[in-house]
TORFI-439671 format. One line per field, with one value per residue (C-alpha): x negated, y, z negated; residue in one letter. Coordinates in nm, 4 decimals. Layout:
REM TORFI-439671
c1: c(X	...)
c2: c(Y	...)
c3: c(Z	...)
res: c(A	...)
***
This chain:
REM TORFI-439671
c1: c(0.3471	0.2700	-0.0332	-0.1587	-0.1253	-0.3106	-0.5925	-0.6247	-0.6431	-0.9005	-1.1208	-1.0999	-1.1746	-1.4888	-1.5973	-1.5663	-1.8068	-2.0545	-2.0236	-2.1199	-2.4309	-2.5331	-2.4953	-2.7058	-2.9828	-2.9799	-3.0021	-3.2891	-3.4846	-3.4304	-3.5781	-3.8645	-4.2095	-4.0276	-3.8357	-4.0491	-3.9757	-3.6034	-3.5915	-3.8085	-3.5631	-3.2747	-3.4773	-3.5739	-3.4928	-3.2519	-3.1746	-2.9445	-2.9735	-2.7749	-2.8940	-2.8714	-2.6536	-2.8590	-2.7545	-3.0486	-2.9899	-3.1626	-3.0334	-2.8346	-2.6191	-2.5689	-2.4246	-2.2092	-2.0933	-2.1069	-2.0420	-1.7900	-1.5918	-1.5387	-1.4234	-1.1748	-1.0633	-0.9775	-0.7945	-0.5927	-0.5043	-0.3931	-0.1860	-0.0075	0.0648	0.1876	0.4289	0.5593	0.5952	0.4278	0.5077	0.5480	0.8102	1.0729	1.1582	1.2392	0.8890	0.7171	0.8312	0.6444	0.2962	0.3424	0.4178	0.1179	-0.1108	0.0081	-0.0449	-0.3744	-0.5081	-0.3657	-0.4591	-0.8264	-0.8756	-0.7212	-0.9501	-1.2564	-1.1550	-1.0875	-1.4375	-1.6165	-1.4189	-1.6371	-1.8996	-1.8042	-2.0677	-1.9529	-1.5842	-1.6301	-1.6452	-1.2885	-1.1673	-1.4419	-1.2508	-0.9241	-1.0104	-0.9518	-1.1702	-0.9386	-1.2193	-1.3718	-1.0347	-0.9200	-1.2580	-1.1943	-0.8419	-0.9868	-1.1904	-0.8596	-0.7599	-0.4033	-0.2746	-0.2364	0.1054	0.0749	0.3292	0.0801	-0.1942	0.0411	0.1305	-0.2402	-0.2981	0.0024	-0.1121	-0.4610	-0.3115	-0.1366	-0.4567	-0.6451	-0.3896	-0.4463	-0.8243	-0.7988	-0.5870	-0.8258	-1.1299	-0.9567	-0.8409	-1.1176	-1.4430	-1.5083	-1.8019	-1.8023	-1.5779	-1.6824	-1.3808	-1.5380	-1.5934	-1.2430	-1.1019	-1.2777	-1.1329	-0.7878	-0.8287	-0.9240	-0.6126	-0.4030	-0.5578	-0.4974	-0.1340	-0.0919	-0.2468	-0.0172	0.2878	0.2007	0.1672	-0.1917	-0.3065	-0.6783	-0.8725	-1.1919	-1.0536	-0.9140	-1.2526	-1.4402	-1.2130	-1.2512	-1.6318	-1.6140	-1.3762	-1.6157	-1.9070	-1.6905	-1.5764	-1.9361	-2.0276	-1.7081	-1.7512	-1.4558	-1.5879	-1.6439	-1.5034	-1.1535	-1.1898	-1.1445	-0.8075	-0.6823	-0.7868	-0.6101	-0.2790	-0.2745	-0.3746	-0.0637	0.1088	0.3040	0.6779	0.6904	0.5425	0.4840	0.2595	-0.0948	-0.1252	-0.4259	-0.3780	-0.3654	-0.6638	-0.8793	-0.7795	-0.8672	-1.2003	-1.3121	-1.2071	-1.4977	-1.7539	-1.6307	-1.5904	-1.9170	-2.1534	-2.0448	-1.9177	-2.2049	-2.4532	-2.2790	-2.3002	-2.6680	-2.7435	-2.5516	-2.5594	-2.9338	-2.9623	-3.3209	-3.3008	-3.6701	-3.7213	-3.3505	-3.2810	-3.0039	-2.8408	-2.8136	-2.6935	-2.4279	-2.3633	-2.0163	-2.0193	-2.0881	-1.8745	-1.5868	-1.6014	-1.6303	-1.3448	-1.1350	-1.1787	-1.1494	-0.8862	-0.7251	-0.6511	-0.4708	-0.2726	-0.1821	-0.0957	0.0863	0.2452	0.4067	0.5145	0.6727	0.8600	0.9803	1.1081	1.2786	1.4506	1.5758	1.4079	1.1667	1.1456	0.8783	0.7645	0.9040	0.7022	0.5133	0.5575	0.4529	0.1266	0.0211	0.1123	-0.1004	-0.3914	-0.3842	-0.3652	-0.6959	-0.8494	-0.7504	-1.0327	-1.2775	-1.3463	-1.6748	-1.6690	-1.4417	-1.5686	-1.9286	-1.8200	-1.6382	-1.9347	-2.1673	-1.9420	-1.9003	-2.2732	-2.4048	-2.7517	-2.9357	-2.8649	-2.6842	-2.8387	-2.5371	-2.6042	-2.7376	-2.5398	-2.2116	-2.3271	-2.3969	-2.0405	-1.8971	-2.0956	-2.0325	-1.6606	-1.6084	-1.8009	-1.6099	-1.2756	-1.3634	-1.4596	-1.1621	-0.9156	-1.0483	-1.0412	-0.6896	-0.5464	-0.7283	-0.5617	-0.2122	-0.1499	0.0311	-0.2004	-0.0295	-0.0482	0.1807	0.4446	0.3165	0.4646	0.8075)
c2: c(-2.6468	-2.2881	-2.4072	-2.5944	-2.2809	-2.0674	-2.3219	-2.3421	-1.9646	-1.9374	-2.2059	-2.0702	-1.7161	-1.8228	-2.0254	-1.7162	-1.5230	-1.8123	-1.8218	-1.4561	-1.5191	-1.8254	-1.6248	-1.3356	-1.5738	-1.7432	-1.4088	-1.2912	-1.6160	-1.6261	-1.2769	-1.3060	-1.4685	-1.7796	-1.8180	-2.1142	-2.2996	-2.2239	-2.3539	-2.6515	-2.7438	-2.7432	-2.9493	-3.2261	-3.5552	-3.7834	-4.1320	-4.4115	-4.7520	-5.0729	-5.3388	-5.2016	-4.9093	-4.5979	-4.2433	-4.0045	-3.6287	-3.3223	-3.2123	-2.9255	-3.1671	-3.3950	-3.0902	-2.9886	-3.3360	-3.5238	-3.2949	-3.0915	-3.4120	-3.4139	-3.0505	-3.1463	-3.4427	-3.2027	-2.9757	-3.2770	-3.3709	-3.0134	-3.0016	-3.3256	-3.2180	-2.8726	-3.0148	-3.2868	-3.0983	-2.7577	-2.4123	-2.5424	-2.8001	-2.5241	-2.4304	-2.0663	-2.0146	-2.1589	-1.9153	-1.5954	-1.7494	-1.9648	-1.6552	-1.4756	-1.7686	-1.7917	-1.4212	-1.4317	-1.7012	-1.5802	-1.2100	-1.2496	-1.5228	-1.2951	-1.0048	-1.2297	-1.3707	-1.0222	-0.9040	-1.2222	-1.3012	-1.4010	-1.5792	-1.9503	-2.0225	-1.7381	-1.8172	-2.1476	-1.9487	-1.8168	-1.9914	-1.8526	-1.5383	-1.7323	-1.8689	-1.7334	-1.8193	-1.8655	-1.8803	-1.5502	-1.3744	-1.4866	-1.3845	-1.0290	-1.0297	-1.1367	-0.8155	-0.6263	-0.8095	-0.8366	-0.5690	-0.8364	-1.0097	-1.3889	-1.4092	-1.2210	-1.4729	-1.7632	-1.6050	-1.5818	-1.9450	-2.0627	-1.8654	-2.0132	-2.3652	-2.3090	-2.1494	-2.4671	-2.6790	-2.4664	-2.4972	-2.8763	-2.8993	-2.6695	-2.8764	-3.2004	-3.0709	-2.8377	-2.9285	-3.2898	-3.4319	-3.7230	-3.9874	-4.3434	-4.5716	-4.8429	-4.6056	-4.4627	-4.8156	-4.8758	-4.5477	-4.6561	-4.9880	-4.8001	-4.5857	-4.9008	-5.0471	-4.7219	-4.7168	-5.0778	-5.0028	-4.7049	-4.9066	-5.1792	-4.9073	-5.0012	-4.7566	-4.8474	-4.5387	-4.7349	-4.9352	-4.6219	-4.4499	-4.7523	-4.7614	-4.3828	-4.4071	-4.6629	-4.4301	-4.1371	-4.3334	-4.4411	-4.0853	-3.9643	-4.2026	-4.1392	-3.7765	-3.6578	-3.4439	-3.6641	-3.4155	-3.4952	-3.8341	-3.6504	-3.5069	-3.8375	-4.0283	-3.7754	-3.8311	-4.1951	-4.1409	-4.2294	-3.9496	-4.1818	-4.1491	-4.0934	-3.7505	-3.8655	-4.1546	-4.1584	-4.0361	-4.1241	-3.8027	-3.5812	-3.7626	-3.7205	-3.3574	-3.2863	-3.4715	-3.3163	-2.9563	-2.8533	-3.0417	-2.8866	-2.5356	-2.5136	-2.7451	-2.8329	-2.4933	-2.2906	-2.5392	-2.5034	-2.1245	-2.1431	-2.3705	-2.1708	-1.8041	-1.7541	-1.5454	-1.4588	-1.1004	-1.0609	-1.0324	-0.9957	-0.7054	-0.4490	-0.5931	-0.9277	-0.7817	-0.5724	-0.8198	-0.9340	-1.2459	-1.0806	-0.7776	-0.9998	-1.2021	-0.8956	-0.7105	-1.0256	-1.0603	-0.6934	-0.5721	-0.8869	-1.0487	-0.7532	-0.6849	-1.0505	-1.1346	-0.8135	-0.7702	-1.1130	-1.0993	-0.7588	-0.8935	-1.1975	-0.9856	-0.7310	-1.0151	-1.1547	-1.4952	-1.4239	-1.1937	-1.0269	-1.2285	-1.1085	-0.8195	-0.7603	-0.4405	-0.3571	-0.1949	-0.5061	-0.7302	-0.5140	-0.5303	-0.9097	-0.9040	-0.7147	-0.9705	-1.2466	-1.1118	-1.2842	-1.5834	-1.7086	-2.0857	-2.2153	-1.9544	-2.0640	-2.4253	-2.3666	-2.1564	-2.4505	-2.6620	-2.3998	-2.3195	-2.6528	-2.7335	-2.4367	-2.5289	-2.1988	-1.8508	-1.7379	-1.9604	-1.6860	-1.4096	-1.5670	-1.5645	-1.1907	-1.1304	-1.3571	-1.2001	-0.8443	-0.8955	-1.0779	-0.8135	-0.5209	-0.6986	-0.7678	-0.4060	-0.2534	-0.4958	-0.4317	-0.0519	-0.0571	-0.2772	-0.0860	0.2318	0.0942	-0.1675	-0.0503	0.0692	-0.1547	-0.5327	-0.7284	-0.9576	-1.3128	-1.6147	-1.6996)
c3: c(7.9404	7.8365	7.6366	7.9447	8.1556	7.9007	7.8693	8.2486	8.2858	8.0075	8.1603	8.5161	8.3985	8.2126	8.5152	8.7354	8.5131	8.5255	8.9058	8.9209	8.7103	8.9175	9.2394	9.1083	8.9981	9.3420	9.5244	9.3050	9.3485	9.7275	9.7576	9.5095	9.5032	9.3759	9.7036	9.8085	9.4841	9.5184	9.8772	9.7868	9.5120	9.7621	10.0116	9.7664	9.9442	9.7566	9.8874	9.7736	9.9410	9.8961	10.1390	10.4922	10.3793	10.3144	10.2336	10.2512	10.2245	10.0821	9.7424	9.8977	10.0975	9.7972	9.6229	9.9206	10.0245	9.6951	9.3998	9.5981	9.6563	9.2784	9.3036	9.5763	9.3645	9.0821	9.3261	9.4417	9.0827	9.0118	9.3308	9.2442	8.8866	8.9892	9.2463	9.0125	8.6846	8.7061	8.8403	9.1960	9.0957	9.1022	9.4652	9.3861	9.2450	9.5528	9.8194	9.7216	9.6643	9.9759	10.1843	10.0343	10.1112	10.4732	10.5320	10.3435	10.5762	10.9088	10.9033	10.7947	11.0564	11.3220	11.2274	11.2432	11.5827	11.7181	11.6219	11.7374	12.0526	12.3442	12.1336	12.1114	11.8472	11.6234	11.6765	11.4929	11.1681	11.2029	10.8843	10.6564	10.5427	10.5027	10.1563	9.8044	9.5044	9.2069	8.9478	9.0570	9.0889	8.7431	8.6055	8.7255	8.5807	8.2454	8.2323	8.2095	7.8929	7.7668	8.0042	8.2751	8.2688	8.2536	8.5366	8.7555	8.6708	8.7447	9.0800	9.1646	9.0616	9.2662	9.5712	9.5390	9.5277	9.8615	9.9895	9.8922	10.0781	10.3871	10.3519	10.3180	10.6337	10.8226	10.7224	10.8213	11.1604	11.2751	11.0999	11.1920	11.3841	11.6309	11.4806	11.3947	11.4376	11.2215	10.9286	10.9724	10.9630	10.6298	10.5011	10.6134	10.4322	10.1145	10.1418	10.1802	9.8640	9.6730	9.7860	9.6711	9.3312	9.2859	9.3958	9.1449	8.8783	8.7959	8.5268	8.5134	8.6264	8.6977	8.9882	9.1556	9.1243	9.2672	9.5731	9.6004	9.6069	9.8895	10.0772	10.0229	10.1726	10.4682	10.5362	10.5039	10.7878	10.9868	11.0940	10.8836	10.5996	10.2963	10.0444	10.1742	10.0021	9.6739	9.7758	9.9160	9.6029	9.3778	9.5561	9.4396	9.0750	8.8685	8.6820	8.4523	8.4069	8.0301	7.9438	7.5841	7.6925	7.8251	8.1853	8.4067	8.6050	8.2966	8.1454	8.4568	8.4986	8.1361	8.1566	8.4861	8.4405	8.2210	8.4312	8.7555	8.6134	8.4218	8.6100	8.9652	9.0833	8.9315	9.0828	9.4198	9.3889	9.2921	9.5900	9.8498	9.7487	9.7860	10.1035	10.2047	10.3275	10.4139	10.7848	10.8572	11.0917	11.0515	11.3633	11.1852	10.8554	11.0319	11.3132	11.4263	11.2055	10.8658	10.9559	11.0707	10.7493	10.5237	10.6940	10.6962	10.3194	10.2226	10.4720	10.6078	10.2732	10.1199	10.4381	10.4839	10.1228	10.0321	10.3750	10.3962	10.0296	10.0971	10.3998	10.2046	9.9149	10.1425	10.3314	10.0019	10.0348	9.7454	9.4447	9.2366	8.9342	8.6018	8.4599	8.7878	8.9893	9.3448	9.2329	9.0394	9.3326	9.5619	9.3177	9.3148	9.6957	9.6941	9.4540	9.6970	9.9141	9.6788	9.9012	9.7601	9.6829	9.9583	10.2068	10.1473	10.1837	10.5141	10.6314	10.5684	10.7933	11.0662	11.0882	10.9674	10.8350	10.9770	11.3403	11.3932	11.3875	11.1854	10.8810	10.6548	10.8231	10.7145	10.3515	10.3728	10.4892	10.2189	9.9371	10.0551	10.1188	9.7899	9.5932	9.7470	9.6939	9.3306	9.2607	9.4465	9.2906	8.9405	8.9804	9.1313	8.8562	8.5832	8.7055	8.7733	8.5009	8.1845	7.9087	7.6528	7.6300	7.8621	7.7221	7.6640	7.8347	7.6868)
res: c(M	N	D	A	I	R	N	F	L	R	L	E	S	A	S	G	I	L	L	I	L	A	S	I	V	A	L	V	L	A	N	S	P	L	A	G	I	Y	Q	G	F	L	D	V	P	V	A	V	Q	V	G	A	L	E	I	A	K	P	L	L	L	W	V	N	D	G	L	M	A	V	F	F	F	L	I	G	L	E	L	K	R	E	F	L	E	G	E	L	S	E	P	Q	K	I	I	L	P	A	L	G	A	I	G	G	M	A	V	P	A	A	I	Y	L	L	I	N	R	G	D	P	Q	A	V	S	G	W	A	I	P	A	A	T	D	I	A	F	A	L	G	I	L	T	L	L	G	K	R	V	P	N	T	L	K	I	F	L	V	S	L	A	I	F	D	D	I	G	A	I	V	I	I	A	L	F	Y	T	A	D	L	S	L	T	A	L	A	V	S	G	A	C	I	T	V	L	A	F	L	N	W	R	K	V	M	D	I	T	I	Y	V	L	V	G	V	I	M	W	V	A	L	L	K	S	G	V	H	A	T	L	A	G	V	V	L	A	M	F	I	P	M	G	R	D	P	D	K	W	S	P	L	H	Q	L	E	H	D	L	H	G	T	V	S	F	I	I	L	P	L	F	A	F	A	N	A	G	V	P	L	Q	G	M	S	M	N	E	I	F	G	P	V	P	V	G	I	A	L	G	L	V	I	G	K	Q	I	G	V	F	G	L	C	L	I	G	I	K	L	G	I	A	K	L	P	Q	G	V	N	W	A	A	L	Y	G	V	S	I	L	C	G	I	G	F	T	M	S	L	F	I	G	S	L	A	F	E	E	G	S	S	P	Y	L	H	Q	D	R	I	G	I	L	A	G	S	F	V	S	A	V	L	G	Y	L	W	L	R	K	T	L	P	K	T	A	A	D	P	L	P)
***
């Protein structure tokens, strides 16, 4: 299991560095003479038609609705594995990251709502600063080398898992359009089939994926965000009882991790991080929406994560991870303000398809808040972590 943890951390850290590069390229292109080509690339129409069923979207939405469903599928696989046999299978290890995730979602959302109260259109973005980007945060930790205890990295990963659960619930409950009962019925039928396949211990990955694709199309037409199909499908992928035998869940997780980390997430960053600043006034750049998001990420995250962890430890219901002191815990709490991927995704749902004047303003807040959190977290940890290498995982 230790090898699996190390491989995961290595992969996520490298992905975070690639995300940074993709974001920088997108920002440069969106504010250069090539801006028209960049926007034209995102607007390329892509259509798939089978009989009377047609799905026609610009490339940007295929990335956000289609490729991100694969990302959510991987998240679902990781959640299931962690709860069945990973770090989250031990109850005593769940409490501290769960508390941090709850505080890290509640306080940033409260700060955003406080700043944007009275504007119903802006209020819809309340969940944007509630997310943490695990790839980016681990990428920053990697810059500090072997001084970072592995228990601190595992705490960050565990917190991000609970954060992802919260984001999934928020998307399902608060970011749905008008519902189509017919499409929802088809989705329900797909879930029934998946449950039956799992109950019968069917181990053929192909049939699960085929049913999952049908469920994704149904959810796309239903008004519930289609990316949730990925999470639902993952819950029914068999783990396999014998750890020495082939596992569909382990196989899919292994096969998808590189694709998601090095292709899907960087492409998502490239498609969504390009903020055209030309013609944007100072009132827009420093408006309530970007300021609320930035403060939620920079201030709200560290207060929420560290504060609730502190309360839990002082009450005796949780304890600091081995080899982690209060200063290191606070440094990771700052890094949790890197919201990027999930924040951009929720922002695209809250201010959908350019119909809101806040579409590009939210990206400014996300990029600024994530950048400041990354820099502050790195500087804090660089100053407070021991100068010698941390002990490896036992």
